[in-house]
N, C-alpha and C positions, 0 to 999 in steps of 0.2 A: 731389481735384485731382491730376492726374498731373504728374510732373516736367516742366519746360520742355524744349523742343527746344534742344540745345546746339550752338552754332557754335564750332568750334575755331580759335583765333587764338593760336598759341603765342608766349609771351614767353621770351626767354633769361634773364630776371632771376629766378632762383630758386636754391636750394641745398638741402642736406639739413636736416631738422629736427634741432635739437640733441638729443643723447642719445636719439635714436630716438623722440621724443615723438609722441604721436598728438594730433590736434586736439581740444581740449576747449572752445574758445571760437569764437564767430562775431562778427566785427567788420564793421560796416556803415559805408561812407564815401560821400561824393559826390566826383565827379572834380574839381570846382572849376576848370574850364577853359572857354574860350569856346565850343568845339565838341566834339562827340563824337569826331570823327576825330582832333582834336589830342590829346585825352586818351588815346585808345586807342593812338595812335602812340607817345606818351610812355611808356606802360606796357609797350610792346613794344620800346623803344629800349634797346639794351645800354648806352648811355652815361648813361642816366637813373638806373640803380640803384633803380628802383621798379617794382612790379608788384602784381597781385592775382590771386586764383584765378579770380574771375569779374567780368565787367562786365555790367550790365543797362542797355541803352539806353532812351531815353524811349519808343520805339515797342514795347518789350517784348522786343526781341531780346536773347538771352543768349549772351555769349561766354565761353568758358573759355580763360584765358591760361596758367594753371599748374595742373598736376594736384594734387589734394588731398594726395597722398603727400608732396609737397615743400613747403618753406618759401617762400612768396611774400614780397616785401618791401613790405608795405603799412602796417605799424604805426609804423615809425620809432621814435624815442625815446619809450617809453611804459611804463606800469606798471599792473598790476591785481592786487590782493590780494597784493602783494609780489613778483610776477613781473615782471621787466623784459625778458624775451625773449618778447614777445607773438607775434611772427612764428612762433616754433617751436611754439606751442600753439594756433594759431588758423587759421581760414579767413577770408579777406578778400573782401568783395563791394563793388565800386564801382558806384554809381548815377550815371549821366550826369546832371549838373546843373551849371550854371555856378557855383553857390555864391555866397557872400556878396560876393565881389570882382567878379563878372561878371554880376550880375542874378539873384540867388537867387529861385527860384520853386518852386511846389508840384510834387510828383512825380505825373506823369500816371497815370491809372487802369491803363492797360495795363502800365506799368512796375511798378506796385505788385502787380498780379496775378502777373506773372512772378516778381517778388522773393519773394512769399509762397510760390509753388510751389517755387522754388529753395531757400528757407530750410527749408521742410518736409523736402525731400529731404536736404539737408546735415545738418540736425539729427538726423533719423532714422538716417541712415547712420553718423553719428559719435557718437550718443548724447550730444549737447551739452545741458547743463542750461539751462532757460529763463533763469535769472538770469545766464548767461554769454553772452547775446546782447546786444552792446553797440555803442555808437557810437564813432567815432574820438575824439570829444571827451571821452568818458568815460575813455579810457585815456591821453589826452594833453591834459588840460584847459588847459595853459598855451600850447599851440601850435595847437590845432585847434577848429573849431566844427561839424564835419560829423558826421552828416548834417543837423543843425540843427533849428530849432524848427518848420519846416514839414513835417518828416517825421512820418508818422502811426504813432508807436509804439503807441498805444492799439489801433489796428486790428490790428497784428501780434499784440498780446497776445491778442486775441480768437481768433486763429488758433493760439494756444498757441506763439507765437514771442516770447520775451522775457517780462518781467514788467511789470505795471502796477499802481499802487495802486488799492485800492477807494476808497470815498467818503473824501475828504480835505479838501474845500474848507472853509476857515474864514472867518468874517467878518473885516472889517478890524479890528473891535474886539478879536477874539480874537488876531489876528496882532500887533497893536500898531502904532502909527504910525511907529515909528522903530527901526532895529536897535540904536541906542545904549541902548535899554532893556534889552538883554541884558547880563548881567554875565558876568564871565570864566568862571564855572562853567557858565553856559548855553552859551556858545560852545564850551567844551571838551567838553561832553556831546554836542553836535551834531557836532563834529569827530570824536569817537570813533565815532559812528554812521556817519558817512561812511566812515571807515576800516574799520569792520566790514563795510560793504557791499562795499568793494573799492577805493574811491578812494585814491590816494596823497596823504596830507595829514599835515602835522605837527600834533600835538596841542599847541597853544600857549595856548589860551584867549584868543586875540587875533583880531580880524577883520582879518587881514593880507592881503597881496597873494595869497598862495597860496590862502588860504581863499576869497577872492573868485573866483578862477579856477575852483576846484572847484565852488563854489556855482553859478556860471553854467553849467557843464557839466551839473550835476545838473538845474538848472531847464530847460535846453534839451531834456533827455530827459523829465523827469517833471512839469514845471510850465511849459508853454510860454507861458501868458498873462502871466507876470511874470518876466522874466529881469533881475534887478537885482543879482545877486551877493551878496545879503544873506541871512544866516541868520535865520530867523524861526520862529514856532510852526508855520506851515503846512509849511515844509520839514521840520521835525522829525516832524510827523504823517505826512507821506508816507514818510519814512525808516522810521519805526516799522512802517508797513504793509508796506513792501517787505521789511524784515528778517524779519518773520513768515513771509514766503513762501519764504525760502531756508534756514530752520532745518531 
């Protein structure tokens, strides 16, 4: 698959990457606005202080707003694996989609095809590891839900873009009927695994507000059929599988 045709639409919203960093992460977003034109105009508006390197429209058109050499302003307040300047070490791709506030819907085939082609090109050019292809909700679980549960991460993984767990589905009996069955040591163990994978989470042994937010982000990415914010045996099984892939 060849790289997509790029349409240049320069945004003024960029600066230098801190300490001369090279991009080592790829972060996927949805625009979360009512129309494509509204979203693109905002990303190119000097007053908005937001941007991304690329935008992929629903018809498959690919726009480049910021050159990869520079830091685009797409991640906001975020963190992954202890790094809180994600903009400096990442490339951001926005997918035109109204998002959860404006009529969230599936991502069209042509949009996905263009995205896969673009991601392959970006990953190859920048030697980005598969486990560092992430969603905005992964790096900012308390603020963001994009690209969300309708985004086909599993398809991307088949194209060697991102990671996906192997067989992990457990029965309801194995999972347990209620998260209250987990004792503090169970919760702490799963929190530690989320932290080892890269999520910012305090190891408290408690099913607190922060843990719920991180669990929902994890589920939106890796277990989209059940997004309840609860830690359970299935979540831990998925984590175990993913952690084996990044060792």
